[in-house]
C-alpha positions as CSV (number, residue, x, y, z in Angstrom):
1,M,103.3,36.3,0.1
2,A,104.5,39.1,-2.3
3,A,104.3,39.5,-6.1
4,P,106.5,37.2,-8.1
5,S,110.1,37.8,-8.7
6,Y,112.4,35.7,-11.1
7,A,114.8,32.9,-10.5
8,A,118.5,33.6,-11.5
9,G,119.0,30.5,-13.7
10,F,118.3,27.1,-12.4
11,S,118.4,28.0,-8.7
12,G,116.2,27.9,-5.7
13,Y,112.8,26.3,-6.5
14,Y,114.1,25.6,-10.0
15,E,117.4,23.9,-8.9
16,P,118.1,21.2,-11.6
17,T,117.5,18.1,-9.3
18,Q,113.9,19.4,-8.5
19,W,112.7,18.9,-12.1
20,D,111.0,15.7,-13.4
21,L,112.8,13.8,-16.1
22,S,110.5,11.4,-18.0
23,Q,111.6,9.0,-20.8
24,T,109.8,6.9,-23.4
25,N,112.0,4.6,-25.4
26,T,115.0,6.7,-24.4
27,V,117.9,6.7,-22.0
28,A,118.0,10.3,-20.8
29,D,120.0,12.4,-18.4
30,F,120.8,16.0,-17.6
31,D,124.1,17.7,-16.8
32,F,124.9,21.0,-15.1
33,D,127.7,22.9,-13.3
34,P,126.7,23.3,-9.6
35,A,129.0,26.4,-9.6
36,N,127.2,28.0,-12.5
37,L,123.4,27.3,-12.6
38,D,122.8,29.6,-15.5
39,S,122.6,26.6,-18.0
40,I,121.7,22.9,-18.2
41,E,122.1,20.3,-20.9
42,I,119.5,17.6,-21.6
43,I,121.0,14.4,-23.1
44,T,118.9,11.6,-24.7
45,R,119.6,8.6,-26.8
46,P,117.4,5.7,-28.1
47,V,117.0,2.4,-26.4
48,P,118.2,-0.6,-28.5
49,T,114.6,-1.7,-29.3
50,A,113.5,1.8,-30.5
51,T,113.0,1.0,-34.1
52,N,109.7,2.4,-35.5
53,R,108.8,3.8,-32.1
54,S,108.4,7.4,-30.9
55,L,111.3,8.5,-28.6
56,V,110.2,11.2,-26.1
57,T,112.3,12.8,-23.3
58,T,110.6,15.5,-21.1
59,Y,112.2,17.7,-18.5
60,S,109.6,19.7,-16.6
61,I,108.5,21.4,-13.4
62,E,105.4,23.3,-12.2
63,S,105.7,27.0,-12.4
64,Q,105.9,28.3,-8.9
65,A,104.1,31.6,-9.7
66,A,102.5,33.4,-12.7
67,G,104.9,35.4,-14.9
68,T,107.4,35.2,-17.7
69,F,109.1,31.9,-18.7
70,S,112.1,32.5,-20.9
71,F,115.4,30.9,-22.0
72,N,117.9,30.6,-24.9
73,W,118.3,27.2,-26.6
74,L,120.6,25.2,-28.8
75,Y,119.4,21.8,-30.1
76,T,121.7,19.1,-31.6
77,P,119.5,16.6,-33.3
78,L,119.8,12.8,-33.3
79,A,121.5,12.0,-36.5
80,I,119.8,8.7,-37.1
81,S,116.3,10.1,-36.4
82,T,113.8,10.6,-39.2
83,D,111.9,13.1,-37.0
84,N,113.9,15.6,-34.8
85,R,111.8,18.0,-32.9
86,F,112.5,20.2,-29.8
87,F,109.6,21.8,-27.9
88,A,109.0,24.2,-25.1
89,I,106.4,23.0,-22.7
90,V,104.0,25.9,-21.7
91,N,101.1,25.4,-19.4
92,G,101.3,21.7,-20.2
93,G,101.2,22.1,-23.9
94,E,104.0,21.8,-26.6
95,I,105.4,24.8,-28.6
96,L,107.7,23.6,-31.5
97,L,111.0,25.6,-31.5
98,N,113.3,23.9,-34.1
99,N,111.3,24.5,-37.2
100,P,113.7,24.9,-39.1
101,L,116.1,26.6,-36.6
102,Q,118.4,24.7,-34.3
103,S,118.9,27.6,-31.8
104,G,117.1,30.6,-30.6
105,S,115.4,32.3,-27.7
106,F,112.0,31.9,-26.2
107,S,109.7,33.9,-23.9
108,T,106.1,33.6,-22.9
109,E,103.7,34.1,-20.0
110,V,102.8,31.1,-17.8
111,A,100.1,30.5,-15.0
112,A,101.1,29.6,-11.5
113,G,101.2,25.8,-11.0
114,S,101.3,25.0,-14.7
115,Q,103.8,22.6,-16.3
116,I,106.8,24.2,-17.9
117,G,110.0,22.8,-19.5
118,F,111.5,21.1,-22.5
119,R,110.8,18.1,-24.7
120,I,112.8,16.2,-27.3
121,R,110.9,14.0,-29.7
122,N,112.6,11.6,-32.2
123,R,111.6,8.5,-34.4
124,I,113.9,5.8,-35.6
125,A,112.9,4.0,-38.8
126,A,115.6,1.4,-39.2
127,P,117.2,-1.0,-36.7
128,L,120.1,0.5,-34.7
129,T,123.6,-0.7,-35.0
130,L,125.7,-0.8,-31.7
131,A,127.3,2.6,-32.6
132,Q,124.0,4.2,-33.4
133,Q,122.7,3.1,-30.0
134,Q,125.2,5.6,-28.5
135,D,124.2,8.5,-30.6
136,N,122.7,11.4,-28.6
137,A,120.3,14.3,-29.1
138,L,121.3,17.3,-27.0
139,A,119.4,20.3,-25.8
140,F,121.4,23.1,-24.3
141,I,119.4,25.6,-22.2
142,S,120.9,28.9,-21.0
143,L,119.7,32.3,-19.6
144,F,116.8,30.5,-18.0
145,T,114.3,32.6,-16.0
146,A,110.9,31.7,-14.5
147,P,108.6,33.2,-12.0
148,T,109.1,32.5,-8.3
149,L,107.6,33.9,-5.2
150,T,109.3,36.3,-2.9
151,V,108.5,35.6,0.7
152,D,108.3,38.5,3.0
153,P,110.8,38.2,5.8
154,P,109.3,37.4,9.1
155,V,108.5,40.4,11.2
156,D,109.8,40.2,14.7
157,P,107.1,40.9,17.3
158,P,107.3,44.2,19.1
159,V,109.7,44.2,22.0
160,D,108.5,45.9,25.1
161,P,111.1,48.4,26.3
162,P,112.9,47.2,29.4
163,V,111.3,48.0,32.7
164,D,113.5,49.5,35.3
165,P,113.3,47.5,38.5
166,P,111.4,49.3,41.3
167,V,113.5,51.7,43.3
168,D,113.2,51.3,47.1
169,P,112.6,54.6,48.8
170,P,115.6,56.1,50.6
171,V,116.2,54.8,54.1
172,D,117.1,57.3,56.8
173,P,120.2,56.3,58.6
174,P,119.5,55.1,62.1
175,V,119.4,57.9,64.7
176,D,121.3,57.3,67.9
177,P,119.1,57.8,71.0
178,P,119.8,60.9,73.0
179,V,122.5,60.6,75.5
180,D,121.8,62.0,79.1
181,P,124.4,64.2,80.4
182,P,126.5,62.6,83.0
183,V,125.0,62.8,86.6
184,D,127.4,63.5,89.4
185,P,127.1,61.0,92.1
186,P,125.3,62.3,95.1
187,V,127.6,64.0,97.8
188,D,127.0,62.8,101.3
189,P,126.4,65.7,103.7
190,V,129.4,66.7,105.9
191,I,128.7,65.6,109.5
192,P,130.9,67.3,112.1
193,T,133.1,65.0,113.9
194,P,134.2,65.4,117.5
195,A,137.5,66.7,116.4
196,M,135.8,69.5,114.6
197,L,133.7,70.8,117.5
198,P,136.3,73.1,119.2
199,G,136.9,74.9,116.0
200,L,133.3,75.3,115.3
201,L,132.6,76.6,118.7
202,G,135.4,79.1,118.5
203,M,134.0,80.4,115.2
204,W,130.5,80.7,116.8
205,M,131.8,82.7,119.8
206,A,133.8,85.0,117.5
207,A,130.7,85.7,115.4
208,M,128.6,86.4,118.6
209,R,131.3,88.9,119.8
210,K,131.3,90.7,116.5
211,K,127.5,90.9,116.6
212,R,127.5,92.3,120.2
213,Q,130.1,94.9,119.2
214,Q,127.9,96.0,116.3
215,E,124.9,96.4,118.6
216,L,127.0,98.5,121.2
217,A,128.2,100.8,118.5
218,K,124.6,101.4,117.3
219,E,123.5,102.3,121.0
220,E,126.3,104.9,121.4
221,C,125.3,106.6,118.3
């Protein structure tokens, strides 16, 4: 958690419906514009049996953090009341504001978790007519600020960088086995046939005569 910051009007933690509205011998309500949460109006009137009784309306909330509680105010008293008082509630206690003023500004320091807010106190001395039972006291609050906590945004866990998938080693292309050169088919030996014998014999006799002639020529020399 971080140091306190401040609510912009009746927003966030201090949204109007989050406050507690308590009533003693009064009929009370609050009014606000959801489109403009800078201000709120507290409305209170006496119950029919409020004669000689204290009338108290309190609109309060716990301070979310320690810091400055401030606002502007305008109080319209209950016309039939013999005692019209408007208070700021600070750390659970009352600080009278309309003495004798009916408007002003207020600012003070408050502790975390303490009660802050607004209180209207009246007293009726005489029995109420039907018309008087509809008479209201009004407290208009504007420029409200109160301490709230700023929550540090969540920090995303560190993200590991992406891991490249393993790369398979390169695969050599398949090598074709060596191809033996073509082998000529074996040639069968030539076997002389009877038809070839006369020619072969003639060739042999010619060779023998040539050889004999060569020998005779050597002898004459």
